[in-house]
N, C-alpha and C positions, 0 to 999 in steps of 0.2 A: 274320485268323488267330485261331482260338480259343485262349485261354490255358488251359493245363492246370494242374491242381492240383499242388503240390509233393508229393512222397512223403516224408512225415515220420514214417513208422511206426518208423524206426530211432531217432527222438528221442521215441518214445512220445506222439506227437501225432496224434490222429485227423483224418480229413478234415474233419469238422465243426468241430473246434477250429481247424484251419488256416484255414478259411473265416472263422470269427469273427475271428481275428487279422488276416487279410488285409483284411477290410472295416473293422475298427477303424483300420488304417493308412490306408486310402483316404479316411478322413474328415479326415486331417491338413490338406490344403489348405483345407478348409472351416473348420477350427478356427483356422488361422493368419489367415484372412480375418476371422473373428469377433473375434479378439484385436485386430486393427487397427481394426475399426469399432466395437467396444463400448467407447466412451470417453465419450461425452457423452449417455448415455441418461437421466441424471438431469435433470429439468426443474423449474423453479420452480413452486410452486403458483399456480393462477389464483385470484385473489381476486374473489369475487362476493358479492352479497347473499344468495344462496341457501345454505342449509346443505348440507354434503356429508358423505358417509359415508366413513370411513377403514377400509381393510381391515387396518390394523395392520402392514403390511409396510414394511420399510425398503428403498426402491429402491436406495439407494447400496450397502447391504450385499449385496443380491441381486446387483447388478452386480459387485461385488468378488469375491464367491464364485464367480460364473460365470467370471470372468476367471482366477481361480486354478485352477479345474478345467480350463479349456482349456489353460492354460500347463503344467500338470502332465502332461496327456496328450501334448502336443507334446514336452515334455522327455523323457518316457519313450521315445518313438520315436527321437528324436535321439540320446539317450545310448546306447541299445541299438545303434544303427547305428555309433556311434563306438567302442563296446567291441569290436565285431566287426571293423571295418575300419580303425580308427585315423583317420589324417588323410585317407584316401581314401573316407570314408563317404558323401560326397554322391551318388555314383552309386547306391549301394545305397538311400539315402534316396529318390531320385527313382524308383527302380524300385518300392519297396514302397508309396510314398505316392501316386504318380501313374500307376503301371502302365506306365511307359516300359520298353520291351524292352531287353535287353542290347545288341542290335545298334544301337540308337539312342542309346546312352550312350557317354560317353567314359570307360569303365571302365579303371582302371589294373591290372586283373587279367585273367587268362585266363578264358575262358567257364566252364570247369569249376570254377575257384576261386571265381568270382563266385557261381555257384549254390550252392556249398558254403557260402559266407559268408551267402547268403540263408537257407539252411536253419538255420544257426547263429543268425541274427537272430531267426527265428520261434521257435526253441527258447528263446532267452534271454528274448524278449518273453513267451512263455508262462509261464515261471518267475516273471517279475516281476508279471504280472497275476494 
């Protein structure tokens, strides 16, 4: 079944902006995975007799900055879902980040309310980004 775009014209969000936000959210599982795996990227230098060139970058700092960026993106999505749904935000989070349909979720809200919450989520996310 083909997924339809949400109608967010009432929230002053164009179809293109909605798609940008949607695909931003769909990267969430990838970011969470990267946060779990980006831990030991820093390696000790290999000592040889040959001179080596250094590009002047600090790999530890680069790793830390990337982890901060990923954590902030994940937190933005999670906090926005919590603001909209409170303690029952996990169903909304699974829907917007994994594309799981309402029918396949254990949502604690009626279908109409769930989709209204979803529209509010994208509206709030749009304001925060």
